[in-house]
N, C-alpha and C positions, 0 to 999 in steps of 0.2 A: 563841811564842804571839802571836796577833793580838788586840788589844783592839778590839772594835766598840763605839763610844761610844754610850750610851743617854742622850739628852737630850730624850726624849719627842717626837721629831720625825722619827726615821729609819725607813726601811723595814727594820727590824732582822731580822725573821724571814726574809725573802727573802735578805738578805746572808748571814746565818748558814747557811742551807740551801745556798747556792751554795758557800760555803767548805767546809762539811761534805762536799759532793759531790766537791770537789777534794782532800779529805783533809787540809785545813789544820786546825791546832789553833787554835781561836778561842773567845772568850768575850764575851758582851754584858755591858757593865758601865757603871756610873756612879761607880765608885770611883777617885778620882784616883791613889791609890797603885798600884792595879793598872795603870792607864794608864802610869804612870812605869816600871813593871817590865816592861811588854810589849815584845816585839821589834819589833812593827809596830803601827800605829794606823790604823783606818778610821773616818771620820766620815761616816755616811750622812746623808741629809736628804730630807724630804718636807714640803711645806707652806710656811708663812710664815717669812721671815727673822727675824722677832722671836723665834721659838723659840730661836734661838742664844743669847739672853740667859741661858738656863738653864745654858749652859757656864760662865758667870761665877759664877752662884749656887752651883753645885756644886763649884767649884774645878777644873773640868776644863780651862779655858783655861790656867791656870798649869801643869797637868800636861803639856799639849801643848807649851807653850813650853819646858818643861824637857827634853822629849824631842827637840826639833828639833836643838839643838846636839850631841846625842849621835849624830846621823846616823841616827836611827831612821826608816825609811820611813813616811810619812804619806800617806793617800789620802782626799781629800774627794770625796764623791759628791753631785751635784745641789746642794742647799742647802749641803752640806758643802764643795763646791768654792767656792761663792759666799762662804762664810765665810772662805776663805783670802784674799779681797780685803779692801780697806779697809772696805767696807760695801756697802749696797744701798739704793736709793731706796725699796724696799718697806718698810723700817723704818729711817729715818734716825738714830734715836737708839740703835740697836744697832750696836756697833762690831764689825767683823770682825777677823780675825787680823792683817791688814795685811802679810802676807808678800808680797803682790803689790799694788803701789800703784795700784789701779784700783777703780772702783765699778760694781756691777751695776745695770742699768736694765731697766725693763719694755719688752717688744717694742713698737715703734711701727709700726703697720701698719694698713692699711685693707682689705687683700685677704685675708691669712691670718688664721686664727682664733687667738685667745689664750684659754687657754693652748695652747702647742705640745705636742700629745699624739700619740704614735705613733712610727713608724719613720722615720728619716731617715739619710742617709749622712754620713760624715765624710770630710774631705779632709786628709790628712797634709801638714804644712808642712815637717817635718824629721824626722830620726831621733829615736826615742823609745824609752826602755827600757820604758815602760809599754805602748806600742802595738807592741812588737816582734812580728813575725809577722802583723800585721794589715794588710791591704791598704787603700790609699786607695780610697774608694768603698764600704767596708763599711757595712752598715746597723746602727744601734743604736737603742735605745728611749728616747724622751724624754717628760717630763711636767713642763713649767715655763712660767712667765709672765715670768720675769726671766732675764737672761743677762749674761755677762761679756764685755767688749770684747776685742779682739785685743791682746795685749801681747807683750813679748819672751819671755815664758814659754810662749806658746801653741805647741803642737805639732800641733794639729789643729783644724779649723774645721768648722762646719756652717752651711748657708745656710737661713735662714727669716726673711723680712722683713729681709734683709741677713745678712752673715756675722758670726758670733760665736765665742768660744772654746768648742770642744767638749772639749778636753783641754789641760791645762797641766802643765808639768814644770820643776822647777829643783832640782838637787841631790837631796835626799831628799824633796822635796815634790812631790806628784802630785795632780791633780784632774781629774775628768770631770763634765761637765754631764749626760751621759746616765746611765742606770741599767745598769751592767754586770750586775747580778743579774737583770735582765729582758731582756737582750740576746742570749740564746741562746749559740751557740758563740763568737761574737766577744766577748761580755761575759765568758764564762768564761776566754777567753785573756787578757783584761785582768787579771782577778783572779789567774790563774796567773802572769802576769808579775810582779805585785805580790808574790806569795808568794815568788818566786825572787830578789827583790832582796837 
C-alpha cells in the first residue's frame, strides 16, 4: 500500500488517478499511523513551501522520519522534493526534512519567465532506479518558482535560468521537481519504477 500524504498542498487527485491507472494500491491520508504502516510513501506538493508546516502540525513529519530507517521508499514531488532539503528561501521559518543538506532558492533570471511552467527536458547524470528506462532528453512537466541546487544526490538536471536538480536519489529516498502525474508516458514510468522498488 502506498500512502499519498495529504497536507492540504498536494496535487492529490492526479497522483491518485495515475497510481490507480497503473494498478497500484494507494490511499490519500493525513493519518500518521497509516503512513507508518504503509509500504511506500509519496509526498506530493503544489504551491508555497510554508504549507509543509502542516506536516509538523499533523504529526506527519515524525511518521516519515520513523519510516525512513525501515527502508520504506519515499518519493517527494515538486514541493515534496523541496521539503527533502534543509529548507527553502520561500519560507525561511519552515524547516525541511534535512535529508539533503541544501536549500531551495527562487529562480534568478531576467530572460525566462518565473514561474517555470510547462514541458522541459531532463538530462540524466548517472544511473537511477527511479529513472530506469527513461532516456536522457525526455520531456517532463514543471510548475515551480523555486528549485534545488545540484548535490551529490542529484541524478538528473534540467536547465532553466541555469541547471538545477530535476531528480534526486539516495538509498530509499527519491525526489522529482517535475510532476510525474502530469508528464505522460515518462511520468507514468517514473511512478511505475517507484511502485517496483
